[in-house]
C-alpha positions as CSV (number, residue, x, y, z in Angstrom):
1,M,22.1,-3.8,6.1
2,F,20.1,-0.7,6.7
3,V,17.2,-2.3,8.7
4,P,16.8,-5.7,10.3
5,N,13.7,-6.8,8.4
6,A,11.0,-5.8,5.9
7,T,8.5,-4.8,8.5
8,T,11.0,-2.3,10.0
9,A,11.7,-0.9,6.6
10,V,8.0,-0.5,5.7
11,N,7.4,1.2,9.1
12,A,10.2,3.6,8.5
13,V,8.8,4.6,5.1
14,L,5.2,4.9,6.4
15,R,6.3,7.1,9.3
16,S,8.1,9.4,6.8
17,L,5.0,10.1,4.8
18,K,2.9,13.2,5.5
19,L,-0.5,11.6,5.0
20,R,-3.7,13.6,4.9
21,V,-7.2,12.6,5.8
22,G,-8.6,10.6,2.9
23,D,-5.2,9.6,1.4
24,E,-4.8,6.1,0.2
25,L,-2.1,3.5,0.7
26,L,-2.1,0.9,-2.1
27,T,-1.0,-2.7,-1.6
28,T,-1.8,-6.0,-3.1
29,C,-3.5,-9.1,-1.8
30,H,-0.1,-10.8,-1.8
31,D,1.5,-8.5,0.8
32,Y,3.2,-9.7,4.0
33,N,0.8,-9.6,6.9
34,A,3.0,-7.7,9.3
35,C,3.5,-5.1,6.6
36,R,-0.2,-4.9,5.9
37,N,-0.7,-4.4,9.7
38,A,1.7,-1.5,9.6
39,L,-0.3,0.0,6.6
40,V,-3.6,-0.3,8.5
41,Q,-2.2,1.2,11.7
42,R,-0.7,4.2,9.8
43,A,-3.9,4.7,7.9
44,R,-5.9,4.7,11.1
45,E,-3.6,7.3,12.6
46,A,-3.8,9.6,9.6
47,R,-7.5,8.9,8.9
48,A,-6.4,7.6,5.5
49,K,-7.4,4.2,4.0
50,V,-5.7,1.1,2.7
51,V,-6.7,-0.1,-0.7
52,V,-5.9,-3.7,-1.6
53,A,-5.4,-4.6,-5.3
54,P,-6.7,-8.1,-6.0
55,V,-3.9,-9.5,-8.1
56,P,-4.8,-13.0,-9.4
57,F,-2.5,-15.9,-8.8
58,P,-1.2,-17.5,-10.8
59,I,-0.9,-14.9,-13.4
60,R,-0.6,-15.6,-17.1
61,N,1.7,-12.6,-17.8
62,P,3.1,-9.5,-16.1
63,A,0.4,-7.3,-17.7
64,E,-2.3,-9.1,-15.8
65,A,-0.7,-8.1,-12.5
66,I,-0.1,-4.5,-13.7
67,D,-3.7,-4.2,-14.9
68,A,-5.1,-5.4,-11.6
69,I,-3.0,-2.8,-9.7
70,L,-4.0,0.0,-12.1
71,R,-7.7,-0.9,-11.7
72,S,-7.3,-0.3,-7.9
73,L,-6.0,3.2,-8.3
74,T,-8.4,6.1,-7.7
75,S,-8.3,9.5,-9.3
76,E,-5.6,11.8,-7.9
77,R,-7.0,14.6,-5.8
78,S,-5.9,18.1,-6.7
79,S,-3.2,19.5,-4.4
80,P,-4.0,22.2,-1.9
C-alpha cells in the first residue's frame, strides 16, 4: 500500500500539481466528500476553481456519464 486512504492519495496528487490562477479541477457530483474538500482547499490556495460535472444516477449507459463529464469541460487555454 502506497498511501493509507483515498483522501491522502488525492492530497498527494493535488499538492504535486503546479496550478495557475484560473485553472480548473474537474470532479463529478459523485465524489467522496473528503476528496472534494481537498479539491476546494487546493483551488482556493491556487486561486483556481472546482468544476463539478453533474453525472446523472442511475445512468442508462456509460456514454451518458461520459457525455455529462465532457459537457463540463471548458476550452483549454493557450499555454504561456
